[in-house]
C-alpha positions in Angstrom: -210.6 -48.2 -174.5 -207.0 -48.5 -175.1 -204.6 -46.4 -173.0 -201.5 -44.9 -174.7 -198.3 -44.7 -172.6 -197.6 -41.2 -171.3 -194.2 -40.9 -173.1 -195.7 -41.8 -176.5 -198.6 -39.4 -175.9 -196.3 -36.5 -175.2 -194.3 -37.3 -178.3 -197.4 -37.4 -180.4 -198.8 -34.1 -179.0 -195.4 -32.6 -179.6 -195.4 -33.6 -183.3 -199.0 -32.4 -183.9 -198.3 -29.0 -182.3 -194.8 -28.5 -183.6 -195.5 -26.2 -186.4 -198.0 -24.0 -184.5 -196.0 -23.8 -181.4 -192.7 -23.1 -183.3 -194.3 -20.2 -185.1 -195.7 -18.7 -182.0 -192.4 -19.2 -180.2 -190.4 -17.4 -182.9 -192.8 -14.5 -183.0 -192.6 -14.2 -179.2 -188.8 -14.2 -179.2 -188.6 -11.7 -182.0 -190.9 -9.3 -180.2 -189.1 -9.7 -176.9 -185.7 -9.4 -178.7 -186.6 -5.9 -180.0 -188.0 -4.8 -176.7 -185.0 -6.1 -174.8 -182.6 -4.3 -177.2 -184.4 -1.0 -176.5 -184.4 -1.8 -172.8 -180.7 -2.6 -172.8 -179.8 0.6 -174.7 -181.8 2.6 -172.2 -180.1 1.0 -169.3 -176.7 1.5 -170.8 -177.4 5.2 -171.4 -178.7 5.6 -167.8 -175.6 3.9 -166.5 -173.4 6.1 -168.6 -175.2 9.2 -167.4 -174.7 8.3 -163.7 -171.1 7.5 -164.4 -170.6 11.0 -165.8 -172.2 12.4 -162.6 -170.2 10.0 -160.4 -173.4 8.8 -158.8 -172.0 5.5 -157.8 -174.8 4.6 -155.4 -177.4 4.8 -158.1 -175.2 2.8 -160.5 -175.0 0.0 -157.9 -178.8 -0.1 -157.7 -179.2 -0.3 -161.5 -176.6 -3.0 -161.7 -178.4 -5.0 -159.0 -181.7 -4.7 -161.1 -179.9 -5.7 -164.3 -178.3 -8.7 -162.5 -181.7 -9.8 -161.3 -183.1 -9.7 -164.8 -180.1 -11.7 -166.2 -180.4 -14.4 -163.6 -184.1 -14.9 -164.2 -185.5 -17.4 -166.6 -186.7 -14.7 -168.9 -183.3 -13.2 -168.8 -181.7 -16.4 -169.9 -184.1 -16.6 -172.8 -183.4 -13.1 -173.8 -179.7 -13.7 -173.5 -179.9 -16.5 -176.1 -182.1 -14.4 -178.4 -180.4 -11.0 -178.3 -177.0 -10.3 -179.9 -176.3 -7.4 -177.6 -176.9 -9.2 -174.4 -173.8 -11.4 -174.2 -171.9 -8.5 -172.7 -174.5 -7.8 -170.0 -172.8 -10.0 -167.4 -169.5 -8.2 -168.2 -171.2 -4.8 -168.0 -172.6 -5.6 -164.6 -169.3 -6.8 -163.3 -167.6 -3.7 -164.6 -169.9 -1.1 -163.2 -170.0 -2.8 -159.8 -166.2 -3.0 -159.6 -165.9 0.6 -160.8 -168.5 1.9 -158.4 -167.0 0.2 -155.4 -163.5 1.4 -156.2 -164.6 5.0 -156.8 -166.8 5.1 -153.7 -163.8 4.0 -151.6 -161.4 6.5 -153.1 -163.8 9.4 -152.6 -163.8 8.6 -148.9 -160.1 7.5 -148.7 -157.6 9.3 -150.9 -154.9 7.0 -152.3 -151.9 7.6 -150.1 -149.4 5.5 -148.0 -151.4 5.8 -144.8 -154.5 4.2 -146.4 -152.7 1.3 -148.1 -153.6 -1.3 -145.4 -157.2 -0.3 -145.4 -157.3 -0.4 -149.2 -155.9 -3.9 -149.3 -158.8 -5.3 -147.2 -161.6 -3.1 -148.5 -161.0 -3.3 -152.3 -161.1 -7.1 -152.6 -164.6 -7.2 -153.9 -163.9 -4.5 -156.5 -160.8 -6.3 -157.6 -162.8 -9.5 -158.0 -165.4 -7.8 -160.3 -162.8 -6.1 -162.4 -160.8 -9.3 -162.8 -164.0 -11.1 -164.0 -164.2 -8.5 -166.8 -160.7 -9.0 -168.0 -160.5 -12.8 -167.6 -164.0 -14.0 -168.6 -164.1 -14.9 -172.3 -167.0 -13.2 -174.1 -169.6 -15.0 -176.2 -169.0 -12.4 -178.9 -166.2 -9.8 -179.2 -167.8 -6.4 -179.7 -166.5 -2.8 -179.4 -168.3 -2.4 -176.1 -166.6 -5.5 -174.7 -163.1 -4.2 -175.8 -163.8 -0.8 -174.2 -164.9 -2.4 -171.0 -161.8 -4.7 -170.8 -159.5 -1.8 -171.5 -161.1 0.5 -168.9 -161.0 -2.4 -166.5 -157.3 -2.7 -166.8 -156.9 1.0 -166.2 -159.1 0.8 -163.1 -157.1 -2.2 -162.0 -154.0 -0.1 -162.2 -155.7 2.6 -160.1 -156.7 -0.1 -157.6 -153.1 -1.4 -157.4 -151.8 2.1 -156.9 -154.2 2.6 -154.0 -153.0 -0.7 -152.4 -149.3 0.2 -152.9 -148.6 -2.4 -155.7 -146.9 0.1 -158.0 -145.2 -2.4 -160.3 -148.4 -4.3 -160.7 -150.2 -1.1 -161.6 -147.7 -0.4 -164.4 -148.3 -3.9 -165.7 -152.0 -3.3 -165.8 -151.5 -0.1 -167.9 -149.3 -2.1 -170.3 -151.9 -4.8 -170.7 -154.6 -2.2 -171.3 -152.6 -0.6 -174.1 -152.4 2.8 -172.5 -149.9 4.3 -175.0 -152.3 3.4 -178.0 -155.4 4.7 -176.3 -155.3 8.0 -178.3 -156.7 6.2 -181.3 -159.9 5.4 -179.4 -162.9 7.6 -179.6 -163.2 8.4 -175.9 -166.4 9.2 -174.0 -166.2 11.8 -171.3 -166.0 9.2 -168.4 -163.4 7.2 -170.4 -161.4 10.4 -170.9 -161.1 10.8 -167.1 -160.2 7.2 -166.7 -157.4 7.5 -169.2 -156.2 10.8 -167.7 -156.0 9.1 -164.3 -154.2 6.2 -165.8 -151.5 8.5 -167.2 -151.2 10.3 -163.9 -150.9 7.1 -161.9 -148.4 5.8 -164.3 -146.2 8.8 -163.6 -146.7 8.6 -159.9 -145.9 4.9 -159.8 -142.7 5.5 -161.8 -141.7 8.1 -159.2 -142.3 5.6 -156.4 -140.3 2.7 -158.0 -136.5 3.1 -157.8 -134.7 3.2 -161.2 -133.2 -0.1 -162.4 -130.3 1.6 -164.1 -127.8 4.2 -162.8 -127.0 5.4 -166.3 -127.4 9.2 -166.7 -129.0 8.7 -170.1 -131.5 6.1 -168.8 -132.3 8.3 -165.8 -132.9 11.4 -168.0 -135.1 9.3 -170.3 -137.1 8.0 -167.4 -137.6 11.5 -166.0 -138.7 12.7 -169.4 -141.2 9.8 -169.6 -142.6 10.7 -166.2 -143.0 14.3 -167.2 -144.7 13.3 -170.4 -147.2 11.2 -168.4 -148.0 14.1 -166.2 -148.4 16.5 -169.2 -150.7 14.1 -171.0 -152.8 13.6 -167.9 -153.0 17.4 -167.6 -154.3 17.9 -171.1 -156.8 15.1 -170.8 -158.0 16.3 -167.4 -158.6 19.9 -168.7 -160.4 18.5 -171.8 -162.5 16.3 -169.5 -163.7 19.4 -167.5 -164.4 21.4 -170.7 -166.4 18.5 -172.2 -168.2 18.0 -168.9 -169.3 21.6 -168.8 -170.3 21.4 -172.4 -172.5 18.4 -171.8 -174.0 19.9 -168.7 -174.7 23.2 -170.5 -173.0 25.2 -167.8 -171.9 28.8 -168.3 -168.2 28.9 -168.0 -167.0 31.4 -165.4 -164.3 33.5 -167.1 -161.7 35.6 -165.5 -163.7 38.7 -166.4 -166.5 37.4 -164.3 -164.1 36.7 -161.4 -163.0 40.3 -161.4 -166.6 41.6 -161.6 -167.5 39.6 -158.6 -164.5 40.6 -156.5 -166.7 42.1 -153.8 -167.3 38.5 -152.6 -170.2 36.7 -151.2 -171.6 36.8 -147.7 -172.3 33.1 -147.8 -170.2 31.0 -145.4 -168.9 28.8 -148.2 -168.1 29.6 -151.8 -171.3 29.5 -153.9 -169.9 27.9 -157.0 -170.2 24.2 -157.3 -167.2 22.7 -159.0 -166.5 19.3 -160.7 -163.6 18.1 -158.7 -160.9 16.2 -160.6 -159.8 14.3 -157.5 -156.4 14.2 -155.8 -154.7 12.0 -158.4 -155.2 14.4 -161.3 -154.7 17.5 -159.2 -151.4 16.1 -158.1 -150.3 15.3 -161.6 -151.2 18.8 -162.9 -149.0 20.4 -160.2 -146.2 17.8 -160.5 -145.6 18.5 -164.2 -144.0 22.0 -163.8 -142.3 21.0 -160.6 -140.5 18.2 -162.4 -139.2 20.8 -164.9 -138.0 23.0 -162.0 -136.2 20.1 -160.3 -134.3 19.5 -163.6 -133.4 23.2 -163.7 -135.5 23.9 -166.9 -137.5 26.9 -165.7 -138.6 27.9 -169.2 -140.4 24.6 -169.7 -141.9 24.9 -166.2 -143.2 28.4 -167.0 -144.5 27.2 -170.4 -146.4 24.3 -168.7 -148.0 26.7 -166.2 -149.0 29.0 -169.0 -150.5 26.1 -171.0 -152.8 25.2 -168.1 -153.7 28.8 -167.4 -154.5 29.7 -171.0 -156.9 26.7 -171.4 -160.5 27.7 -171.7 -161.8 27.9 -168.1 -164.2 25.3 -166.8 -166.1 25.3 -163.6 -163.8 22.7 -162.0 -160.6 24.5 -162.7 -161.2 27.7 -160.6 -159.5 26.6 -157.4 -156.8 24.8 -159.3 -156.2 27.8 -161.5 -155.7 30.0 -158.5 -153.1 27.7 -157.0 -151.2 27.4 -160.3 -151.3 31.1 -160.9 -149.8 31.7 -157.5 -147.1 29.1 -158.1 -146.3 30.6 -161.5 -146.0 34.1 -159.9 -143.6 32.6 -157.3 -141.5 31.0 -160.0 -141.3 34.3 -161.9 -140.4 36.2 -158.8 -137.7 33.9 -157.6 -136.2 32.3 -160.6 -136.7 34.4 -163.7 -134.8 37.6 -164.4 -135.3 40.3 -166.9 -132.8 38.8 -169.3 -134.2 35.2 -169.1 -137.8 36.2 -169.3 -139.8 35.1 -172.4 -143.1 36.6 -173.2 -146.1 34.2 -173.4 -147.1 33.2 -176.9 -150.9 33.2 -177.6 -151.8 30.9 -180.5 -153.9 32.3 -183.4 -157.4 31.0 -183.8 -158.6 29.2 -186.9 -160.5 32.3 -188.0 -157.4 34.5 -187.8 -155.0 32.1 -189.6 -154.0 32.9 -193.1 -154.4 30.2 -195.8 -150.6 29.7 -195.9 -150.5 29.1 -192.2 -153.3 26.5 -192.4 -151.6 24.7 -195.3 -148.2 24.5 -193.5 -149.9 23.2 -190.4 -151.7 20.6 -192.4 -148.6 19.5 -194.4 -146.3 19.2 -191.4 -149.0 17.9 -189.0 -148.7 20.9 -186.7 -152.3 20.9 -185.6 -153.2 20.0 -182.0 -154.2 16.5 -181.0 -157.9 15.9 -180.5 -157.1 15.1 -176.9 -155.7 18.6 -176.3 -157.8 21.1 -174.3 -159.3 24.2 -176.0 -157.3 27.4 -175.4 -158.0 31.1 -175.6 -156.8 32.3 -179.0 -157.1 35.5 -181.0 -155.6 39.0 -181.4 -157.5 40.8 -178.7 -156.0 39.0 -175.7 -153.8 40.9 -173.3 -150.2 39.7 -173.4 -147.8 40.9 -170.6 -144.8 42.8 -171.9 -142.4 41.9 -169.1 -142.2 39.7 -166.0 -143.4 42.5 -163.8 -146.7 42.8 -165.6 -147.2 39.1 -165.7 -146.5 38.7 -162.0 -148.8 41.5 -161.0 -151.5 40.2 -163.3 -151.3 36.7 -161.9 -151.3 37.9 -158.3 -154.2 40.4 -158.7 -156.3 37.6 -160.4 -155.4 35.3 -157.5 -156.4 38.0 -155.0 -159.7 38.5 -156.7 -160.5 34.8 -156.6 -159.3 34.4 -153.0 -161.4 37.3 -151.8 -164.4 36.1 -153.7 -164.1 32.5 -152.3 -163.1 33.5 -148.8 -164.9 31.6 -146.0 -166.5 34.1 -143.7 -168.4 31.9 -141.3 -166.8 31.5 -137.8 -168.7 28.3 -136.9 -166.9 25.2 -136.0 -168.5 23.3 -139.0 -166.5 25.5 -141.4 -163.3 25.7 -139.4 -161.2 23.5 -141.7 -162.5 25.3 -144.9 -161.8 28.7 -143.3 -158.2 27.7 -142.3 -157.5 26.3 -145.7 -158.9 29.4 -147.4 -157.0 31.7 -145.1 -153.7 30.0 -145.7 -154.0 30.1 -149.4 -155.0 33.8 -149.3 -152.1 34.6 -147.0 -149.6 33.0 -149.4 -151.0 35.2 -152.2 -150.7 38.4 -150.1 -147.2 37.6 -149.1 -146.2 37.3 -152.8 -148.1 40.5 -153.6 -146.2 42.3 -150.8 -142.8 41.2 -152.3 -143.9 42.3 -155.8 -145.4 45.7 -154.9 -142.8 46.7 -152.4 -140.0 46.3 -155.0 -141.8 49.0 -157.0 -142.9 51.2 -154.0 -146.5 50.6 -154.8 -147.5 51.0 -151.2 -150.9 52.6 -151.8 -152.0 49.7 -154.0 -150.8 47.3 -151.3 -152.9 49.2 -148.7 -156.0 48.8 -150.9 -155.4 45.1 -151.2 -155.0 44.6 -147.5 -158.2 46.6 -146.9 -160.1 44.0 -148.9 -158.6 41.2 -146.8 -159.9 42.7 -143.5 -163.3 41.1 -143.9 -161.9 37.5 -143.5 -158.9 38.4 -141.2 -160.7 38.6 -137.9 -158.3 37.9 -135.0 -155.5 37.0 -137.6 -152.3 38.7 -136.5 -150.3 38.2 -139.7 -152.7 40.1 -142.1 -153.2 42.9 -139.6 -149.5 43.3 -139.1 -148.8 43.3 -142.8 -151.5 45.9 -143.2 -149.9 48.1 -140.5 -146.5 47.8 -142.2 -148.0 48.8 -145.6 -149.6 51.8 -144.0 -146.3 52.8 -142.5 -144.6 52.5 -145.8 -147.3 54.6 -147.4 -146.8 57.3 -144.8 -150.3 56.8 -143.4 -149.1 57.0 -139.8 -152.4 57.9 -138.2 -154.1 54.7 -139.5 -150.9 52.7 -138.9 -150.9 53.4 -135.2 -154.5 52.2 -134.9 -153.7 49.0 -136.8 -150.6 48.4 -134.6 -152.7 48.9 -131.5 -154.9 46.0 -132.7 -151.7 43.9 -133.4 -150.5 44.7 -129.8 -153.8 43.4 -128.5 -153.8 40.2 -130.7 -150.3 39.1 -129.5 -149.6 40.0 -125.9 -146.1 38.7 -125.9 -144.8 40.2 -129.2 -142.6 43.2 -128.7 -142.2 44.1 -132.4 -145.7 45.9 -132.8 -145.0 47.9 -129.6 -141.5 48.9 -130.9 -143.0 50.0 -134.3 -145.7 52.0 -132.6 -143.1 53.7 -130.5 -141.1 54.5 -133.6 -144.1 56.1 -135.3 -145.1 58.1 -132.3 -141.6 59.5 -131.8 -140.6 60.1 -135.4 -143.9 61.0 -137.2 -146.7 61.9 -134.8 -144.8 63.9 -132.2 -146.5 61.8 -129.5 -143.4 61.5 -127.3 -145.1 60.2 -124.1 -147.0 57.5 -126.0 -143.7 56.6 -127.8 -141.9 56.2 -124.5 -144.8 54.2 -123.1 -144.8 51.8 -126.1 -141.0 51.4 -125.8 -141.2 50.5 -122.2 -144.1 48.1 -122.9 -142.0 46.4 -125.6 -139.1 46.2 -123.1 -141.4 44.4 -120.6 -142.5 42.0 -123.2 -138.9 41.3 -124.1 -138.2 40.4 -120.5 -141.0 37.8 -120.4 -140.3 36.4 -123.9 -137.1 37.5 -125.6 -137.0 38.1 -129.3 -133.6 39.8 -129.5 -135.0 43.3 -129.4 -134.1 44.3 -125.9 -131.4 46.7 -127.0 -133.7 48.4 -129.5 -136.4 48.8 -126.9 -134.0 50.6 -124.6 -132.7 52.7 -127.5 -136.3 53.7 -128.4 -137.0 54.6 -124.7 -133.7 56.6 -124.5 -134.5 58.4 -127.8 -137.9 59.4 -126.4 -136.3 60.7 -123.2 -133.8 62.7 -125.3 -136.6 64.3 -127.4 -138.6 65.1 -124.4 -135.6 66.8 -122.7 -135.3 69.1 -125.7 -138.9 70.3 -125.3 -138.6 70.7 -121.5 -137.8 74.3 -120.3 -137.1 73.4 -116.7 -133.4 72.7 -116.1 -133.9 70.1 -113.4 -136.4 68.1 -115.3 -134.2 68.4 -118.5 -131.2 67.0 -116.6 -133.3 64.2 -115.2 -134.5 63.2 -118.7 -131.0 63.4 -120.1 -129.8 61.1 -117.3 -132.6 58.6 -118.1 -131.7 58.7 -121.8 -128.0 58.1 -121.0 -128.9 55.2 -118.7 -131.2 53.7 -121.4 -128.4 53.9 -124.1 -125.9 52.4 -121.7 -128.2 49.5 -120.8 -128.8 48.9 -124.5 -125.1 48.7 -125.1 -124.7 46.3 -122.3 -127.6 44.2 -123.6 -126.1 44.1 -127.2 -122.5 45.3 -127.5 -122.8 45.1 -131.3 -125.7 47.5 -131.7 -124.5 50.5 -133.7 -127.5 52.6 -132.7 -126.6 52.4 -129.0 -123.1 53.4 -129.8 -124.3 56.3 -132.0 -126.6 57.7 -129.4 -124.0 57.5 -126.7 -121.6 59.4 -128.9 -124.4 62.0 -129.5 -125.0 62.3 -125.8 -121.2 62.9 -125.1 -121.1 65.4 -127.9 -124.0 67.4 -126.3 -122.1 67.4 -123.0 -118.9 68.6 -124.8 -117.1 65.3 -124.0 -115.5 65.2 -127.5 -112.9 62.4 -127.1 -115.5 60.0 -125.6 -118.0 61.0 -128.4 -115.3 60.2 -131.1 -114.5 56.9 -129.5 -118.2 55.7 -129.6 -118.9 57.1 -133.0 -115.9 55.2 -134.4 -117.2 52.0 -132.8 -120.6 52.7 -134.4 -118.9 53.1 -137.8 -117.0 49.9 -137.4 -120.2 48.1 -136.7 -122.0 49.7 -139.6 -119.9 51.8 -141.9 -122.7 53.0 -144.1 -124.7 54.6 -141.3 -125.2 58.1 -142.5 -125.9 59.7 -139.1 -122.7 58.3 -137.6 -120.8 59.6 -140.6 -122.3 63.1 -140.2 -121.7 63.1 -136.4 -118.1 62.0 -136.9 -117.5 64.9 -139.4 -118.9 67.4 -136.9 -116.8 66.0 -134.1 -113.7 66.4 -136.3 -114.6 70.0 -137.0 -115.0 70.5 -133.2 -111.4 69.4 -132.9 -110.3 71.9 -135.6 -109.6 69.1 -138.1 -111.5 70.9 -140.9 -109.8 69.3 -143.9 -110.4 65.8 -142.6 -114.0 66.6 -141.8 -114.5 68.0 -145.4 -113.0 64.9 -146.9 -115.2 62.7 -144.8 -118.3 64.7 -145.8 -117.4 64.6 -149.5 -116.9 60.8 -149.3 -120.3 60.4 -147.6 -122.0 62.6 -150.2 -120.6 60.2 -152.9 -122.6 57.5 -151.2 -125.6 59.6 -150.3 -125.8 62.4 -153.0 -129.4 63.4 -152.0 -128.8 64.0 -148.3 -129.4 67.7 -147.5 -127.8 67.5 -144.0 -124.5 66.4 -145.4 -124.6 69.1 -148.2 -125.4 71.7 -145.6 -122.5 70.7 -143.5 -120.3 70.6 -146.6 -121.2 74.2 -147.4 -120.2 75.4 -143.9 -116.9 73.5 -144.1 -116.1 74.9 -147.6 -116.9 78.4 -146.4 -114.1 78.1 -144.0 -111.6 75.9 -145.8 -112.0 76.8 -149.5 -114.0 80.1 -149.7 -117.4 81.6 -149.9 -117.8 81.2 -153.7 -117.4 77.4 -153.5 -119.7 77.3 -150.5 -122.3 79.4 -152.3 -122.3 77.0 -155.3 -122.8 74.1 -152.8 -125.7 76.0 -151.2 -127.3 76.6 -154.6 -127.0 72.9 -155.4 -128.6 72.1 -152.0 -131.6 74.4 -152.7 -132.1 73.0 -156.2 -132.0 69.5 -154.8 -134.5 70.4 -152.0 -136.8 72.0 -154.6 -136.8 68.9 -156.9 -137.3 66.6 -153.9 -140.1 68.4 -152.3 -141.8 70.1 -155.2 -144.6 67.6 -155.4 -145.3 67.9 -151.7 -145.4 71.7 -151.8 -147.9 71.6 -154.8 -150.0 69.0 -153.1 -149.5 66.5 -155.9 -147.7 63.6 -154.2 -147.1 60.7 -156.5 -148.6 57.4 -155.2 -145.6 55.5 -156.4 -142.9 57.6 -154.7 -142.4 57.5 -150.9 -141.4 60.9 -149.6 -140.2 60.6 -146.0 -141.9 63.0 -143.6 -140.0 66.2 -142.8 -141.6 67.9 -139.9 -138.5 70.0 -139.5 -137.9 71.1 -143.0 -135.7 73.9 -144.3 -138.1 76.6 -143.4 -138.5 75.4 -139.8 -134.8 74.8 -139.7 -133.9 78.4 -140.6 -136.6 79.9 -138.3 -135.3 77.9 -135.4 -131.8 79.0 -136.2 -132.8 82.7 -136.2 -134.3 82.3 -132.8 -131.4 80.4 -131.3 -128.4 82.1 -132.8 -125.4 82.2 -130.5 -124.9 85.6 -128.8 -122.3 87.7 -130.4 -122.9 86.1 -133.9 -124.9 87.5 -136.7 -127.7 85.6 -138.5 -127.4 85.2 -142.2 -131.1 84.6 -142.9 -133.4 87.2 -144.5 -135.1 87.9 -141.1 -131.9 89.5 -139.8 -129.9 92.3 -141.2 -126.2 92.8 -141.3 -123.2 90.6 -142.2 -120.7 88.7 -140.1 -117.5 86.9 -140.4 -117.6 83.3 -141.5 -118.4 81.1 -138.6 -115.8 78.4 -137.9 -117.0 74.9 -138.3 -115.7 74.1 -134.9 -118.4 76.3 -133.4 -121.2 74.3 -135.1 -121.2 71.8 -132.3 -122.4 74.6 -129.9 -125.0 75.9 -132.3 -128.6 75.1 -131.3 -129.3 74.7 -135.0 -126.8 71.9 -135.0 -128.7 70.3 -132.2 -131.8 70.6 -134.2 -130.0 69.0 -137.1 -128.9 66.2 -134.9 -132.5 65.6 -133.9 -133.5 65.4 -137.5 -130.7 62.9 -138.1 -131.9 60.9 -135.1 -135.4 60.8 -136.4 -134.1 59.3 -139.6 -131.6 57.0 -137.9 -133.9 55.2 -135.5 -135.2 52.5 -137.7 -135.6 48.7 -137.8 -134.1 46.5 -140.5 -136.9 46.4 -143.0 -140.6 47.3 -142.9 -142.2 44.4 -144.6 -140.7 40.9 -144.3 -143.1 38.1 -145.4 -142.8 34.6 -143.8 -141.3 31.6 -145.7 -143.8 30.2 -148.5 -145.0 26.8 -148.5 -146.9 25.4 -151.4 -150.6 25.1 -150.8 -152.5 22.5 -152.4 
């Protein structure tokens, strides 16, 4: 038997089995190739699905499995046999780099504080993305080109996170960012491109300009704004497409209003697709750039473009912020003359054939990367800036109340504080807008809604109390102010306001004095510049109490306390016109006319438009028999205050003596007509909710009744309850008349007031 060498035997066996083996091999590869193509397509679809959902952990697991298959022997065989698999290595590198980058940025927002950490943490992500853009492919396909382009954009995002702003701009240029509109973008790719535009604008803001030319600087700013506007459009379109793919029901503004009652859950029940800090910053930066350039019209137009886009689930919080900012811009920067009504575009179904033809010929149709907007004829369009401001703020209020965090647990503390700050900013703007139009009842209703999330929050409670005061709901106002006094034990202002209400409106003199003294004690422990006003309020209470005290000794003691309080107030603040006025009034009551004139002149020098000081000065002049001068002063005061009944009443008395009874009678008729028109609604019980009528506990009827009972002996009453006629009473004798004292008290009730009722704090943008 002859042995054949092993090498020759193997060669012979190979030749004999060549045909059979080759056929079976080709069949096996063909079957595996079709199967691998289906597997690869399924894996790519699964990866794309998880990319849309931002499920980066799952993507890393799939990428690890795909990497294991590729590295195996079967994977190498499949790589040689399948035409779609040469990009598998690149796909794995891309999704790994993208996932690691996005995972890091979700936990660490890209800001200057996180730059050192980003430089050390994102090295692996940078390596994978660089492999995609540098490794030459076996075959150039559309998938490969898309992966390379997206890798450059993600590299730019990575460079921005690490503080390499110029390198980021270079990455966007290499990726062809400006020409990306020609590409058919998937939803995830749409977000990547939107973030690329946003980061490009942010990087250009960080890098100092190379030229000092005004033209170059203006061109550069316009380019930055264009980047932000493009990022805004793509971000809104991304959210709309995301909701469309997920099959979610869009929450419209009508639904927001319908659910204004809110939810009892600790956190808002709606789950939103968040854009991320980069895109949210870009959306808010676009109108701010216009405001910095002084172009308010473009800023308002940009705000409207975002707000009129079809709402998506991820735009609700952002929409509330932008609506509040637009309302603030309209309140502070837009006047009635410069205001331009919003223009709502017509829908395709409502366009005429001519309009469609013109849009087609001149290429006026919107870009495919523009978000969908609300269109049609049945949309509400505000007529003026007031309607638009109120519409925006009421919508913001509805969303804020609905999404308010009610839980008091420590786990939800940050969310509760953030929600409260945003809501407070909305209510402050609502206060400014409604107070200008005397809509105090509407304001009270709004603050009632805010009570459910304002536990132990002084600012909202205090604003609620001030709105109740302005709406003449003094009984509820004093209860709210008591809560404010409890919440801030060192704040004298709530005590002072409570004293004012008790003395002026509720006839609770003892409580008013107590609140004034409490405010004075708080001022001594922590001064707020209200010491003089606290003493004036206490003196005013003593003065009112002395008028109601029949015992002479107690009356004199109260008058002495009132005088001491006014004198201490003047020592505390020599420039307080109210202290000077009340001292003048005290001297007038005690018949010390020269001293009274001296103090009332000082009060008028400190505040020339104080109506009570003007009236007192006229009466003091009449007491010194200077009737013509007193009449001239009253007429001048009436020119400034034509609706003041007290001045007109005094004018009638002076005219009766100086001019004659006929002229005085005409003045009295005018006074009665004015009184009728001013108090007609109150007498009929139909008080308009938009008109604030000051309380008048001592009206004309009470005034005349009191006068009949306290007429000076030897004089005859001119009212209907008394008969007979008398000679005209000299104006000099008015100072002795008890009715004049009552008139002074009425003046004092109107004169003891603080500067303004409602003063919101400074606004800060909330993001």
